[in-house]
C-alpha positions as YAML, in Angstrom:
chain: A
units: angstrom
residues:
- id: 1
  name: MET
  ca: [-33.94, 27.28, 52.96]
- id: 2
  name: ARG
  ca: [-34.53, 26.45, 56.59]
- id: 3
  name: ILE
  ca: [-36.65, 23.32, 56.53]
- id: 4
  name: GLY
  ca: [-38.40, 21.66, 59.44]
- id: 5
  name: LEU
  ca: [-39.20, 17.97, 59.15]
- id: 6
  name: LEU
  ca: [-41.76, 16.28, 61.42]
- id: 7
  name: THR
  ca: [-41.74, 12.48, 61.46]
- id: 8
  name: TYR
  ca: [-42.88, 9.81, 63.89]
- id: 9
  name: HIS
  ca: [-40.07, 7.44, 62.88]
- id: 10
  name: PHE
  ca: [-36.49, 8.26, 61.96]
- id: 11
  name: PRO
  ca: [-33.27, 6.24, 61.65]
- id: 12
  name: PRO
  ca: [-32.05, 4.07, 63.30]
- id: 13
  name: GLU
  ca: [-35.66, 2.97, 62.93]
- id: 14
  name: PRO
  ca: [-36.57, 1.61, 59.49]
- id: 15
  name: ALA
  ca: [-37.69, 5.01, 58.19]
- id: 16
  name: LEU
  ca: [-36.30, 5.33, 54.68]
- id: 17
  name: LEU
  ca: [-38.16, 8.39, 53.37]
- id: 18
  name: PRO
  ca: [-37.49, 10.85, 56.22]
- id: 19
  name: GLY
  ca: [-33.95, 9.61, 56.75]
- id: 20
  name: THR
  ca: [-32.78, 9.85, 53.16]
- id: 21
  name: LEU
  ca: [-34.80, 13.01, 52.51]
- id: 22
  name: ALA
  ca: [-33.21, 14.85, 55.42]
- id: 23
  name: GLU
  ca: [-29.71, 13.77, 54.37]
- id: 24
  name: GLU
  ca: [-30.23, 14.73, 50.74]
- id: 25
  name: LEU
  ca: [-31.76, 18.12, 51.50]
- id: 26
  name: ALA
  ca: [-28.86, 18.90, 53.84]
- id: 27
  name: ALA
  ca: [-26.40, 17.77, 51.17]
- id: 28
  name: ARG
  ca: [-28.03, 20.25, 48.78]
- id: 29
  name: GLY
  ca: [-27.23, 23.09, 51.15]
- id: 30
  name: HIS
  ca: [-30.46, 23.49, 53.11]
- id: 31
  name: GLU
  ca: [-30.59, 23.80, 56.90]
- id: 32
  name: VAL
  ca: [-32.70, 20.83, 58.01]
- id: 33
  name: ARG
  ca: [-34.17, 20.42, 61.50]
- id: 34
  name: VAL
  ca: [-35.82, 17.05, 62.23]
- id: 35
  name: LEU
  ca: [-38.32, 16.70, 65.07]
- id: 36
  name: THR
  ca: [-39.00, 13.09, 66.00]
- id: 37
  name: GLY
  ca: [-39.20, 10.62, 68.88]
- id: 38
  name: PHE
  ca: [-36.80, 8.12, 70.37]
- id: 39
  name: PRO
  ca: [-36.45, 4.96, 68.30]
- id: 40
  name: HIS
  ca: [-38.85, 2.17, 69.26]
- id: 41
  name: HIS
  ca: [-39.93, 0.56, 65.98]
- id: 42
  name: PRO
  ca: [-40.09, -2.32, 65.26]
- id: 43
  name: GLY
  ca: [-40.73, -4.08, 68.54]
- id: 44
  name: GLY
  ca: [-42.64, -1.38, 70.40]
- id: 45
  name: ARG
  ca: [-39.86, -0.78, 72.93]
- id: 46
  name: VAL
  ca: [-37.15, 1.89, 73.02]
- id: 47
  name: HIS
  ca: [-34.09, 0.49, 71.28]
- id: 48
  name: ALA
  ca: [-31.28, -0.93, 73.37]
- id: 49
  name: GLY
  ca: [-28.71, 1.71, 74.26]
- id: 50
  name: TRP
  ca: [-31.25, 4.56, 74.12]
- id: 51
  name: ARG
  ca: [-32.85, 6.35, 77.06]
- id: 52
  name: GLN
  ca: [-35.70, 8.78, 76.66]
- id: 53
  name: ARG
  ca: [-35.11, 12.26, 78.05]
- id: 54
  name: TRP
  ca: [-36.43, 15.71, 77.36]
- id: 55
  name: TRP
  ca: [-33.38, 17.40, 75.83]
- id: 56
  name: TYR
  ca: [-31.60, 15.31, 73.21]
- id: 57
  name: GLU
  ca: [-30.16, 16.69, 69.98]
- id: 58
  name: THR
  ca: [-27.63, 15.43, 67.47]
- id: 59
  name: HIS
  ca: [-25.86, 17.66, 65.00]
- id: 60
  name: SER
  ca: [-24.09, 17.19, 61.70]
- id: 61
  name: GLU
  ca: [-23.36, 19.68, 58.96]
- id: 62
  name: ARG
  ca: [-26.68, 21.47, 58.18]
- id: 63
  name: LEU
  ca: [-28.72, 18.67, 59.84]
- id: 64
  name: THR
  ca: [-30.02, 18.73, 63.43]
- id: 65
  name: VAL
  ca: [-32.22, 16.02, 64.93]
- id: 66
  name: ARG
  ca: [-34.24, 16.76, 68.07]
- id: 67
  name: ARG
  ca: [-35.85, 13.76, 69.77]
- id: 68
  name: VAL
  ca: [-38.68, 14.14, 72.26]
- id: 69
  name: PRO
  ca: [-40.01, 11.51, 74.68]
- id: 70
  name: ARG
  ca: [-43.27, 9.68, 74.06]
- id: 71
  name: TYR
  ca: [-45.07, 6.67, 75.40]
- id: 72
  name: ALA
  ca: [-43.24, 4.01, 73.40]
- id: 73
  name: PRO
  ca: [-45.04, 0.64, 73.72]
- id: 74
  name: ASP
  ca: [-47.43, 0.05, 70.80]
- id: 75
  name: THR
  ca: [-48.63, -3.38, 71.87]
- id: 76
  name: SER
  ca: [-52.33, -2.43, 71.99]
- id: 77
  name: PRO
  ca: [-54.69, 0.13, 70.41]
- id: 78
  name: ARG
  ca: [-54.82, 2.17, 73.60]
- id: 79
  name: ALA
  ca: [-51.03, 2.13, 73.86]
- id: 80
  name: ARG
  ca: [-50.69, 3.34, 70.27]
- id: 81
  name: LEU
  ca: [-53.09, 6.19, 70.95]
- id: 82
  name: ALA
  ca: [-51.15, 7.11, 74.09]
- id: 83
  name: GLY
  ca: [-47.97, 7.18, 72.03]
- id: 84
  name: GLN
  ca: [-49.54, 9.51, 69.49]
- id: 85
  name: LEU
  ca: [-50.94, 11.84, 72.15]
- id: 86
  name: THR
  ca: [-47.71, 12.10, 74.13]
- id: 87
  name: PHE
  ca: [-45.70, 12.67, 70.94]
- id: 88
  name: ALA
  ca: [-48.12, 15.41, 69.86]
- id: 89
  name: THR
  ca: [-47.76, 17.20, 73.19]
- id: 90
  name: ALA
  ca: [-43.98, 16.94, 73.29]
- id: 91
  name: ALA
  ca: [-43.60, 17.94, 69.64]
- id: 92
  name: ALA
  ca: [-45.73, 21.06, 70.12]
- id: 93
  name: VAL
  ca: [-43.81, 22.15, 73.24]
- id: 94
  name: ALA
  ca: [-40.34, 21.46, 71.84]
- id: 95
  name: GLY
  ca: [-41.15, 22.54, 68.29]
- id: 96
  name: ARG
  ca: [-42.17, 26.05, 69.24]
- id: 97
  name: ARG
  ca: [-38.51, 26.83, 69.98]
- id: 98
  name: PHE
  ca: [-36.64, 24.19, 67.97]
- id: 99
  name: LEU
  ca: [-38.40, 25.03, 64.71]
- id: 100
  name: ALA
  ca: [-38.62, 28.80, 65.23]
- id: 101
  name: GLY
  ca: [-37.63, 30.70, 62.12]
- id: 102
  name: ILE
  ca: [-38.04, 27.86, 59.60]
- id: 103
  name: ASP
  ca: [-39.24, 28.76, 56.12]
- id: 104
  name: VAL
  ca: [-41.39, 25.67, 55.61]
- id: 105
  name: LEU
  ca: [-42.49, 22.53, 57.49]
- id: 106
  name: HIS
  ca: [-42.42, 19.14, 55.79]
- id: 107
  name: VAL
  ca: [-44.67, 16.58, 57.51]
- id: 108
  name: CYS
  ca: [-44.05, 12.88, 56.77]
- id: 109
  name: GLN
  ca: [-47.71, 12.09, 57.10]
- id: 110
  name: GLN
  ca: [-48.59, 8.67, 58.47]
- id: 111
  name: PRO
  ca: [-51.47, 7.88, 60.84]
- id: 112
  name: ALA
  ca: [-49.22, 8.02, 63.92]
- id: 113
  name: VAL
  ca: [-48.05, 11.61, 63.23]
- id: 114
  name: THR
  ca: [-51.48, 13.14, 62.58]
- id: 115
  name: LEU
  ca: [-52.10, 14.54, 66.06]
- id: 116
  name: ALA
  ca: [-48.55, 15.87, 66.32]
- id: 117
  name: ALA
  ca: [-48.86, 17.63, 62.94]
- id: 118
  name: ALA
  ca: [-52.04, 19.39, 64.07]
- id: 119
  name: ALA
  ca: [-50.52, 20.41, 67.40]
- id: 120
  name: LEU
  ca: [-47.34, 21.69, 65.78]
- id: 121
  name: ARG
  ca: [-49.26, 23.70, 63.22]
- id: 122
  name: ARG
  ca: [-51.01, 25.51, 66.05]
- id: 123
  name: ALA
  ca: [-47.65, 26.07, 67.77]
- id: 124
  name: LEU
  ca: [-46.13, 27.56, 64.59]
- id: 125
  name: PRO
  ca: [-48.78, 29.85, 63.13]
- id: 126
  name: GLY
  ca: [-47.85, 31.30, 59.77]
- id: 127
  name: VAL
  ca: [-45.37, 28.56, 58.85]
- id: 128
  name: PRO
  ca: [-46.31, 27.01, 55.47]
- id: 129
  name: VAL
  ca: [-46.84, 23.22, 55.49]
- id: 130
  name: LEU
  ca: [-46.14, 20.53, 52.93]
- id: 131
  name: LEU
  ca: [-48.06, 17.40, 53.91]
- id: 132
  name: HIS
  ca: [-46.34, 14.36, 52.40]
- id: 133
  name: VAL
  ca: [-48.99, 11.62, 52.57]
- id: 134
  name: GLN
  ca: [-47.68, 8.07, 52.57]
- id: 135
  name: ASP
  ca: [-50.65, 6.26, 54.12]
- id: 136
  name: VAL
  ca: [-54.11, 7.72, 54.55]
- id: 137
  name: ARG
  ca: [-57.32, 6.24, 55.88]
- id: 138
  name: PRO
  ca: [-59.63, 9.24, 56.15]
- id: 139
  name: ARG
  ca: [-62.73, 7.27, 57.18]
- id: 140
  name: GLY
  ca: [-61.08, 6.07, 60.39]
- id: 141
  name: GLU
  ca: [-57.36, 5.68, 60.74]
- id: 142
  name: LEU
  ca: [-57.53, 2.28, 62.39]
- id: 143
  name: PRO
  ca: [-61.21, 1.32, 62.50]
- id: 144
  name: GLY
  ca: [-62.34, 0.25, 65.93]
- id: 145
  name: GLU
  ca: [-59.26, 1.60, 67.71]
- id: 146
  name: PRO
  ca: [-59.67, 4.23, 70.46]
- id: 147
  name: GLY
  ca: [-59.56, 7.70, 68.97]
- id: 148
  name: GLY
  ca: [-59.62, 6.43, 65.37]
- id: 149
  name: GLU
  ca: [-62.55, 8.51, 64.15]
- id: 150
  name: GLY
  ca: [-61.34, 11.61, 65.97]
- id: 151
  name: THR
  ca: [-57.87, 11.26, 64.51]
- id: 152
  name: ALA
  ca: [-59.39, 10.83, 61.06]
- id: 153
  name: ALA
  ca: [-61.28, 14.10, 61.51]
- id: 154
  name: VAL
  ca: [-58.02, 15.83, 62.45]
- id: 155
  name: LEU
  ca: [-56.41, 14.43, 59.31]
- id: 156
  name: ARG
  ca: [-59.20, 15.81, 57.15]
- id: 157
  name: ARG
  ca: [-58.64, 19.27, 58.62]
- id: 158
  name: LEU
  ca: [-54.90, 18.97, 57.98]
- id: 159
  name: LEU
  ca: [-55.50, 17.99, 54.36]
- id: 160
  name: ARG
  ca: [-57.85, 20.91, 53.79]
- id: 161
  name: GLY
  ca: [-55.48, 23.40, 55.38]
- id: 162
  name: ALA
  ca: [-52.13, 22.26, 53.97]
- id: 163
  name: ASP
  ca: [-50.35, 24.63, 51.60]
- id: 164
  name: ALA
  ca: [-49.42, 21.63, 49.45]
- id: 165
  name: VAL
  ca: [-49.96, 17.89, 49.55]
- id: 166
  name: ALA
  ca: [-47.56, 15.32, 48.11]
- id: 167
  name: VAL
  ca: [-49.01, 11.85, 47.46]
- id: 168
  name: SER
  ca: [-46.98, 8.66, 46.99]
- id: 169
  name: ALA
  ca: [-49.21, 6.99, 44.40]
- id: 170
  name: PRO
  ca: [-51.48, 8.25, 41.58]
- id: 171
  name: SER
  ca: [-54.70, 6.77, 42.98]
- id: 172
  name: MET
  ca: [-54.00, 8.30, 46.39]
- id: 173
  name: ARG
  ca: [-54.99, 11.63, 44.84]
- id: 174
  name: ASP
  ca: [-58.61, 10.49, 44.78]
- id: 175
  name: ILE
  ca: [-58.53, 9.31, 48.39]
- id: 176
  name: VAL
  ca: [-56.96, 12.56, 49.55]
- id: 177
  name: ALA
  ca: [-59.38, 14.65, 47.47]
- id: 178
  name: VAL
  ca: [-62.37, 12.87, 49.03]
- id: 179
  name: ALA
  ca: [-60.89, 13.69, 52.42]
- id: 180
  name: GLY
  ca: [-60.99, 17.39, 51.52]
- id: 181
  name: ALA
  ca: [-57.61, 18.30, 50.00]
- id: 182
  name: ASP
  ca: [-57.56, 20.77, 47.12]
- id: 183
  name: PRO
  ca: [-56.61, 18.83, 43.94]
- id: 184
  name: ALA
  ca: [-54.80, 21.92, 42.65]
- id: 185
  name: ARG
  ca: [-52.39, 21.68, 45.58]
- id: 186
  name: MET
  ca: [-51.54, 18.01, 45.08]
- id: 187
  name: ARG
  ca: [-48.36, 16.67, 43.51]
- id: 188
  name: LEU
  ca: [-47.20, 13.11, 42.89]
- id: 189
  name: VAL
  ca: [-43.90, 11.99, 44.47]
- id: 190
  name: LEU
  ca: [-43.32, 8.28, 43.94]
- id: 191
  name: PRO
  ca: [-41.46, 6.38, 46.71]
- id: 192
  name: TRP
  ca: [-37.83, 5.50, 46.23]
- id: 193
  name: ALA
  ca: [-35.68, 2.63, 47.49]
- id: 194
  name: ASP
  ca: [-32.60, 2.74, 49.70]
- id: 195
  name: GLU
  ca: [-30.12, 2.91, 46.85]
- id: 196
  name: ARG
  ca: [-27.24, 2.07, 49.18]
- id: 197
  name: ILE
  ca: [-28.83, -1.37, 49.56]
- id: 198
  name: PHE
  ca: [-31.02, -2.02, 46.54]
- id: 199
  name: ARG
  ca: [-28.98, -2.02, 43.35]
- id: 200
  name: PRO
  ca: [-28.15, -4.50, 40.58]
- id: 201
  name: VAL
  ca: [-25.60, -7.06, 41.80]
- id: 202
  name: ARG
  ca: [-24.44, -10.58, 41.06]
- id: 203
  name: PRO
  ca: [-25.83, -12.94, 43.71]
- id: 204
  name: SER
  ca: [-23.29, -14.32, 46.13]
- id: 205
  name: PRO
  ca: [-22.94, -18.06, 46.87]
- id: 206
  name: ALA
  ca: [-24.43, -17.40, 50.33]
- id: 207
  name: ALA
  ca: [-27.54, -15.83, 48.81]
- id: 208
  name: ARG
  ca: [-27.94, -18.70, 46.35]
- id: 209
  name: ARG
  ca: [-27.72, -21.18, 49.24]
- id: 210
  name: LEU
  ca: [-30.38, -19.28, 51.21]
- id: 211
  name: VAL
  ca: [-32.75, -19.02, 48.27]
- id: 212
  name: GLY
  ca: [-32.16, -22.62, 47.26]
- id: 213
  name: GLY
  ca: [-31.00, -24.39, 44.15]
- id: 214
  name: THR
  ca: [-33.75, -26.73, 43.02]
- id: 215
  name: GLY
  ca: [-33.36, -25.68, 39.38]
- id: 216
  name: ARG
  ca: [-36.95, -24.44, 39.25]
- id: 217
  name: CYS
  ca: [-38.04, -20.84, 38.80]
- id: 218
  name: VAL
  ca: [-37.75, -18.93, 42.10]
- id: 219
  name: VAL
  ca: [-40.34, -16.29, 43.04]
- id: 220
  name: MET
  ca: [-39.42, -14.38, 46.20]
- id: 221
  name: HIS
  ca: [-41.66, -12.35, 48.49]
- id: 222
  name: ALA
  ca: [-39.41, -10.05, 50.55]
- id: 223
  name: ASP
  ca: [-41.91, -8.08, 52.59]
- id: 224
  name: ALA
  ca: [-44.04, -8.28, 55.70]
- id: 225
  name: ILE
  ca: [-46.19, -11.37, 56.18]
- id: 226
  name: GLY
  ca: [-49.35, -9.65, 57.33]
- id: 227
  name: GLU
  ca: [-53.00, -8.97, 56.67]
- id: 228
  name: ARG
  ca: [-52.27, -6.48, 53.90]
- id: 229
  name: GLN
  ca: [-50.40, -9.14, 51.93]
- id: 230
  name: ARG
  ca: [-52.76, -12.11, 52.59]
- id: 231
  name: LEU
  ca: [-50.12, -14.62, 51.49]
- id: 232
  name: GLU
  ca: [-52.51, -17.53, 51.77]
- id: 233
  name: THR
  ca: [-53.30, -16.71, 48.12]
- id: 234
  name: ALA
  ca: [-49.67, -17.09, 47.09]
- id: 235
  name: VAL
  ca: [-49.30, -20.37, 48.98]
- id: 236
  name: ARG
  ca: [-52.40, -21.79, 47.26]
- id: 237
  name: ALA
  ca: [-51.10, -20.63, 43.88]
- id: 238
  name: ALA
  ca: [-47.67, -22.19, 44.43]
- id: 239
  name: ALA
  ca: [-49.24, -25.46, 45.56]
- id: 240
  name: ALA
  ca: [-51.06, -25.62, 42.22]
- id: 241
  name: VAL
  ca: [-47.80, -25.65, 40.21]
- id: 242
  name: PRO
  ca: [-45.39, -27.68, 42.39]
- id: 243
  name: ASP
  ca: [-43.15, -28.83, 39.58]
- id: 244
  name: ARG
  ca: [-42.74, -25.38, 37.95]
- id: 245
  name: MET
  ca: [-41.57, -22.97, 40.63]
- id: 246
  name: ASP
  ca: [-40.58, -22.33, 44.24]
- id: 247
  name: LEU
  ca: [-42.04, -19.59, 46.42]
- id: 248
  name: VAL
  ca: [-39.51, -18.18, 48.89]
- id: 249
  name: LEU
  ca: [-40.81, -16.00, 51.72]
- id: 250
  name: VAL
  ca: [-38.34, -13.56, 53.30]
- id: 251
  name: GLY
  ca: [-39.62, -11.53, 56.21]
- id: 252
  name: SER
  ca: [-41.93, -11.82, 59.16]
- id: 253
  name: GLY
  ca: [-45.14, -10.38, 60.48]
- id: 254
  name: ALA
  ca: [-48.32, -10.97, 62.44]
- id: 255
  name: ASP
  ca: [-49.64, -13.52, 59.92]
- id: 256
  name: GLU
  ca: [-46.42, -15.55, 59.70]
- id: 257
  name: PRO
  ca: [-47.44, -18.31, 62.19]
- id: 258
  name: ARG
  ca: [-50.70, -18.88, 60.34]
- id: 259
  name: ILE
  ca: [-49.01, -19.01, 56.94]
- id: 260
  name: ARG
  ca: [-46.36, -21.42, 58.23]
- id: 261
  name: GLY
  ca: [-49.17, -23.56, 59.61]
- id: 262
  name: LEU
  ca: [-50.99, -23.61, 56.28]
- id: 263
  name: VAL
  ca: [-47.84, -24.66, 54.43]
- id: 264
  name: ALA
  ca: [-47.31, -27.52, 56.89]
- id: 265
  name: ASP
  ca: [-50.96, -28.61, 57.04]
- id: 266
  name: TRP
  ca: [-51.36, -28.64, 53.26]
- id: 267
  name: GLY
  ca: [-48.02, -30.35, 52.72]
- id: 268
  name: VAL
  ca: [-46.82, -27.68, 50.26]
- id: 269
  name: ARG
  ca: [-43.26, -28.61, 49.34]
- id: 270
  name: ASN
  ca: [-42.37, -25.72, 47.05]
- id: 271
  name: VAL
  ca: [-42.87, -22.95, 49.61]
- id: 272
  name: ARG
  ca: [-39.88, -22.09, 51.82]
- id: 273
  name: PHE
  ca: [-39.22, -19.55, 54.55]
- id: 274
  name: VAL
  ca: [-35.81, -17.89, 54.66]
- id: 275
  name: ASP
  ca: [-34.35, -17.27, 58.10]
- id: 276
  name: GLY
  ca: [-31.04, -15.58, 58.72]
- id: 277
  name: ALA
  ca: [-31.39, -13.23, 55.75]
- id: 278
  name: SER
  ca: [-29.25, -10.67, 57.61]
- id: 279
  name: THR
  ca: [-26.17, -12.74, 56.75]
- id: 280
  name: VAL
  ca: [-26.35, -11.41, 53.18]
- id: 281
  name: THR
  ca: [-27.54, -8.16, 51.68]
- id: 282
  name: MET
  ca: [-31.08, -7.75, 50.42]
- id: 283
  name: ALA
  ca: [-29.74, -6.92, 46.96]
- id: 284
  name: ASP
  ca: [-28.02, -10.32, 47.05]
- id: 285
  name: LEU
  ca: [-31.29, -12.06, 47.86]
- id: 286
  name: TYR
  ca: [-33.17, -10.16, 45.18]
- id: 287
  name: ALA
  ca: [-30.53, -11.15, 42.61]
- id: 288
  name: ALA
  ca: [-30.68, -14.80, 43.61]
- id: 289
  name: ALA
  ca: [-34.40, -14.98, 42.75]
- id: 290
  name: ASP
  ca: [-35.94, -14.93, 39.26]
- id: 291
  name: TYR
  ca: [-38.90, -12.70, 40.23]
- id: 292
  name: GLN
  ca: [-40.10, -10.63, 43.14]
- id: 293
  name: LEU
  ca: [-43.72, -11.10, 44.22]
- id: 294
  name: VAL
  ca: [-45.58, -7.94, 45.26]
- id: 295
  name: ALA
  ca: [-48.88, -8.91, 46.88]
- id: 296
  name: LEU
  ca: [-51.67, -6.73, 48.28]
- id: 297
  name: ARG
  ca: [-55.21, -7.53, 49.33]
- id: 298
  name: ASP
  ca: [-58.18, -6.40, 47.28]
- id: 299
  name: LEU
  ca: [-59.12, -3.37, 49.41]
- id: 300
  name: PRO
  ca: [-60.01, 0.09, 48.05]
- id: 301
  name: GLU
  ca: [-57.43, 1.84, 50.24]
- id: 302
  name: LEU
  ca: [-54.65, -0.42, 48.96]
- id: 303
  name: ARG
  ca: [-55.21, 0.47, 45.32]
- id: 304
  name: GLY
  ca: [-53.45, 3.74, 45.99]
- id: 305
  name: VAL
  ca: [-50.50, 2.21, 47.81]
- id: 306
  name: VAL
  ca: [-47.10, 1.45, 46.26]
- id: 307
  name: PRO
  ca: [-45.35, -1.08, 48.55]
- id: 308
  name: ALA
  ca: [-41.67, -0.48, 49.26]
- id: 309
  name: THR
  ca: [-40.85, -3.79, 47.58]
- id: 310
  name: LEU
  ca: [-41.82, -2.40, 44.15]
- id: 311
  name: PRO
  ca: [-39.20, 0.40, 43.90]
- id: 312
  name: ALA
  ca: [-36.70, -1.97, 45.54]
- id: 313
  name: ALA
  ca: [-37.26, -4.64, 42.87]
- id: 314
  name: PHE
  ca: [-37.17, -2.05, 40.09]
- id: 315
  name: SER
  ca: [-33.95, -0.56, 41.48]
- id: 316
  name: CYS
  ca: [-32.39, -4.04, 41.60]
- id: 317
  name: ALA
  ca: [-33.44, -4.73, 37.97]
- id: 318
  name: VAL
  ca: [-35.45, -7.77, 39.05]
- id: 319
  name: PRO
  ca: [-38.77, -8.57, 37.26]
- id: 320
  name: VAL
  ca: [-41.95, -8.39, 39.29]
- id: 321
  name: ILE
  ca: [-45.10, -10.48, 39.64]
- id: 322
  name: ALA
  ca: [-47.77, -8.12, 40.97]
- id: 323
  name: ALA
  ca: [-50.76, -9.76, 42.58]
- id: 324
  name: ALA
  ca: [-52.43, -6.45, 43.27]
- id: 325
  name: ALA
  ca: [-54.91, -3.93, 41.93]
- id: 326
  name: GLY
  ca: [-54.55, -0.24, 41.25]
- id: 327
  name: ASP
  ca: [-51.24, 1.60, 41.01]
- id: 328
  name: THR
  ca: [-48.94, -1.33, 41.76]
- id: 329
  name: ALA
  ca: [-50.20, -3.42, 38.85]
- id: 330
  name: THR
  ca: [-50.41, -0.39, 36.56]
- id: 331
  name: MET
  ca: [-46.79, 0.58, 37.17]
- id: 332
  name: VAL
  ca: [-45.55, -2.94, 36.44]
- id: 333
  name: GLU
  ca: [-47.62, -3.11, 33.25]
- id: 334
  name: ARG
  ca: [-46.63, 0.34, 31.98]
- id: 335
  name: ALA
  ca: [-42.94, -0.32, 32.55]
- id: 336
  name: ARG
  ca: [-43.28, -3.81, 31.01]
- id: 337
  name: ALA
  ca: [-41.26, -4.95, 33.99]
- id: 338
  name: GLY
  ca: [-43.06, -8.18, 34.84]
- id: 339
  name: LEU
  ca: [-46.44, -9.87, 35.09]
- id: 340
  name: SER
  ca: [-49.62, -8.95, 36.94]
- id: 341
  name: CYS
  ca: [-52.92, -10.52, 37.98]
- id: 342
  name: PRO
  ca: [-55.89, -9.57, 40.18]
- id: 343
  name: PRO
  ca: [-55.32, -9.75, 43.94]
- id: 344
  name: GLU
  ca: [-56.56, -12.59, 46.14]
- id: 345
  name: ASP
  ca: [-57.11, -14.88, 43.12]
- id: 346
  name: PRO
  ca: [-55.06, -18.07, 43.57]
- id: 347
  name: THR
  ca: [-56.04, -19.45, 40.17]
- id: 348
  name: ALA
  ca: [-54.91, -16.33, 38.35]
- id: 349
  name: LEU
  ca: [-51.69, -16.16, 40.37]
- id: 350
  name: ALA
  ca: [-50.93, -19.83, 39.68]
- id: 351
  name: ASP
  ca: [-51.26, -19.05, 35.96]
- id: 352
  name: ARG
  ca: [-48.77, -16.16, 36.37]
- id: 353
  name: PHE
  ca: [-46.40, -18.48, 38.23]
- id: 354
  name: TRP
  ca: [-46.63, -21.02, 35.41]
- id: 355
  name: LEU
  ca: [-46.01, -18.34, 32.77]
- id: 356
  name: ALA
  ca: [-43.12, -16.84, 34.77]
- id: 357
  name: ALA
  ca: [-41.37, -20.21, 34.77]
- id: 358
  name: ALA
  ca: [-41.86, -20.55, 31.01]
- id: 359
  name: ILE
  ca: [-40.28, -17.19, 30.18]
- id: 360
  name: GLY
  ca: [-36.63, -17.44, 29.13]
- id: 361
  name: VAL
  ca: [-33.68, -15.83, 30.88]
- id: 362
  name: GLU
  ca: [-33.18, -13.19, 28.16]
- id: 363
  name: ALA
  ca: [-36.80, -12.02, 28.38]
- id: 364
  name: ARG
  ca: [-36.62, -11.92, 32.19]
- id: 365
  name: THR
  ca: [-33.48, -9.83, 32.00]
- id: 366
  name: GLY
  ca: [-35.25, -7.41, 29.66]
- id: 367
  name: MET
  ca: [-38.13, -7.04, 32.13]
- id: 368
  name: GLY
  ca: [-35.70, -6.25, 34.91]
- id: 369
  name: GLN
  ca: [-33.82, -3.71, 32.83]
- id: 370
  name: ARG
  ca: [-37.04, -1.92, 31.89]
- id: 371
  name: GLY
  ca: [-37.99, -1.76, 35.55]
- id: 372
  name: ARG
  ca: [-34.59, -0.30, 36.37]
- id: 373
  name: GLU
  ca: [-35.00, 2.34, 33.67]
- id: 374
  name: ALA
  ca: [-38.46, 3.27, 34.97]
- id: 375
  name: TYR
  ca: [-37.04, 3.54, 38.47]
- id: 376
  name: GLN
  ca: [-34.24, 5.89, 37.40]
- id: 377
  name: ARG
  ca: [-36.63, 8.13, 35.49]
- id: 378
  name: HIS
  ca: [-39.51, 8.36, 37.94]
- id: 379
  name: MET
  ca: [-38.78, 6.73, 41.32]
- id: 380
  name: SER
  ca: [-35.14, 7.36, 42.22]
- id: 381
  name: LEU
  ca: [-33.99, 9.30, 45.28]
- id: 382
  name: ARG
  ca: [-32.78, 12.11, 43.06]
- id: 383
  name: ALA
  ca: [-36.07, 12.33, 41.14]
- id: 384
  name: GLY
  ca: [-38.12, 12.27, 44.32]
- id: 385
  name: VAL
  ca: [-36.09, 14.85, 46.21]
- id: 386
  name: ASP
  ca: [-36.04, 17.11, 43.13]
- id: 387
  name: ARG
  ca: [-39.85, 17.17, 43.24]
- id: 388
  name: ILE
  ca: [-40.04, 17.68, 47.01]
- id: 389
  name: GLU
  ca: [-37.42, 20.43, 46.95]
- id: 390
  name: GLN
  ca: [-39.33, 22.30, 44.26]
- id: 391
  name: LEU
  ca: [-42.56, 21.92, 46.24]
- id: 392
  name: LEU
  ca: [-40.88, 23.31, 49.35]
- id: 393
  name: TYR
  ca: [-39.63, 26.32, 47.36]
- id: 394
  name: ASP
  ca: [-43.10, 26.85, 45.88]
- id: 395
  name: VAL
  ca: [-44.87, 26.57, 49.24]
- id: 396
  name: ALA
  ca: [-42.46, 28.96, 50.96]
- id: 397
  name: ALA
  ca: [-42.66, 31.47, 48.13]
- id: 398
  name: GLY
  ca: [-46.45, 31.24, 47.96]
- id: 399
  name: ARG
  ca: [-46.87, 32.00, 51.63]
- id: 400
  name: ALA
  ca: [-44.39, 34.88, 51.41]
- id: 401
  name: ARG
  ca: [-46.32, 36.44, 48.48]
- id: 402
  name: ARG
  ca: [-49.59, 36.23, 50.40]
- id: 403
  name: HIS
  ca: [-48.02, 38.16, 53.27]
...
């Protein structure tokens, strides 16, 4: 097949799904054309060594990437909207020629790509569309931001008009259905990890030194430190069991200064921040910890979200403590791959921390192995691309039959 792929982010940006999907589809013999922008995430500035210009393509066997200019800074709501609008305009103009003759268009649907997807669909009438929804907020993409409600209305039209919709978590089906998508056209495609990075390994001495060697149970949170995670809960829970476990925070984010301040103000001695994690691999760090913490706030829209840390932990065969509601907790419980508790409940999480420390090494290993088995069956790159490839065939064939 000739497959077009529209995505706001693409490697060298941290964009696992579109990057690995494009590579795998090309490796399976499809002609893949990726339409994206110049790399600017994270940081909100075009990456060093890159210069935006109108005509820029890279080619490898069966894979072509066309990058179009856009307003790159995303330091404010108005700047983010400007980026989305300029990307939509450039994608529609360039896509009319670059994507001419494709059999199907795969849209990596995130809030930032919504306007571009609508513009490109108008530029390519008759091309069937698979909308792959990874994050959806149909009542207002970023409440209070300029253009938020209008962009949400565009997303609802896209969902109603898509030939097929792939969702990344079971509960996301309900959110997408409320937004107007036809349930009969929805399919579940669970997110996968970067298997070149996240795999079972023996921890290196460097990783053990970074994580620390207090002899207590180590629970690691290797994710963003932001509003979605609300790690104040985890800090309070760790402070309640200071002699049982250590909480190690790997990552950064908008809420990091506040969380560091809370740790210092409260005098919490069993919470540590890891800097310089790039000196070892993430698989090393995962292996050096006893558990991975997956934390999400108690918000309706987050019950249908599977954070990237969950497939990563499963792929590494590391047991999970899920302080979350909805699909994240359900997947951990069904796989018997760890412990779970309600989100934003420091008392319940402290109890899970205490229990985690009491569980023996053999039982922890069994949890990790069951998570690994669940990952290989349902969440691996191969399993995910198998489902997407079949959807692309079905969508292309369905449109052909109707014409």
